[in-house]
N, C-alpha and C positions, 0 to 999 in steps of 0.2 A: 560563485555562489558567495554572499555576504553572509547569510543565514544559517545558522546550523539546524537543520531539519530533523524530525522525527518521521521516517519512512516505512511503512507497514509492507512487507512483501507476504503475499500469499500464493500458492500455486497448488493446483490440482495435481494428484499423482501422474496424469498423463501429460500434463504441463511443466512438471519439475525440471525436466531437462532443459526444456526453454528458458524458464526462471533463471537457472545456475548461468547458463550461456549468457543470457542479458546481463546478469549480475555481474560478470566477470568482464564482459564487455565494457561496462560502465562503471567499471571498480574504481577508477580516479575519483569520479563524483560521489560516487556512495560511500566510500571510505570516510568523506568528510562529515559525515551524518549519522545519526543513530539509526539503525534497522532494527525493526520489531518484525519478527515473522512467527509463521504458525511453527509448530517443533520439527517436522521433518524437513521443511524448506529451509529453515534455519540453520540445523545442521548441515544440510548438503552445501548451501552457500558458505558456509564458516569452514567447511572441510576444502572446499575449491579454492576460497581466499588464503587458506594456511598453504595449499599446494603452489599456489603463485606468490606467497609471501606478502600478501596483502593483508594489512592490518586494518580493522573496522569493528565497531563497536556493534554487535549482534546481539540482541535479546530474543531469546526463543520462549514463546508462548506454550502451551500443549498443542498437541495435533489439532487439525480441523475437525475431525470427528470425534476427539475428547475435549471440544470446548475453545479450541484455540480462536475459532473465528469470532465466536462470542467475546471473547478475551479482547480482541481488537476493537470489535464493536464497541464495546465500553469505553476504550480509551479515546475513540472517535467521539463518542458523546460527552466526556471529559474535555475534550479539546485538546488532547495529548497527540494526536497525529496530524501532521500538515499534508502529507500526500500517502496515497495506496494504491499499490500496484497488485492487480489481483488476476492473475492468469487462469481464467475458468475452464475448464474441460466441458465445453458445450454438447460433445459426443456421448458421453456416458452420464448415466444416473448416479447423483450423489446422495448417499444415506442420510447426510446433514444439511441436506436443501434450505430448511428452516434458518439454520445459523448462516448460510451463505446470503440469502435473500436479506437477513437482517443486517449483516455488515454492509451489503450494496446500498439497502434502504438508509443506515444510518449515516453513510456518507453522503447521499443525497441531501439528507434532512439537514444536516450540519454542514453543509456547503466544503466538503472535503474533495479535492480532486481526486478520482480515482479512474486507473486506467486498467484496461481488462484486456489488452493485447501489446505486444512489444512495439508497435508503431507508436500509440497514443503514448504510452509509458515514456519512448523517446523525446516525444514532444513536449510531454509535461516537464519532465527533468531539465531540458533543456530550456524553458520558457524565462526570458529576462525579466518577468513579473518577479520571481525570487530575490533579485537584485534590488529591487526598487523599495528603497526604506519605507517611503511613504504611500507605498501601496497596503489598502487594507481592502481584503474582500468584503463585499456588501454582506449583510444578513439576510437570508432569504426571508420574503415577506409571505405569509400563510393568510392572508385576506381575502375574500371573493373579489373578484374582478369588478363588480358593479359599486363596491365601497371605495374603489380607488380614486374615482372622478367626484 
């Protein structure tokens, strides 16, 4: 990958082990970029990378329930996140559901690719579009369909 990306990594408690395993598996690629994580997820990834002697820039926000999801959503709005990986626990209720939905919504509104499972995350980080210098994602158009023609 030619560009240095800022990649958000977020995982709910029951998905943290999955995220750490995914990050270690993809450490060669991830270590070339800036990783912005919610607090606990970032701490766990940092510890796993240290154990494997992998050097990476990891920035930890607050934990999700303490506003980390909202902090990353604000970064999305400001255009500071290129890609988000959010391993969501769909089997258990989350006390900060509003923040979770806000992060997901801001990624959609601001056209930031977001993967919610490992397979889509693998597809996104291996996309050849990251290497195309002339590729610029189009801005979403929020106009009624009948006004397009």
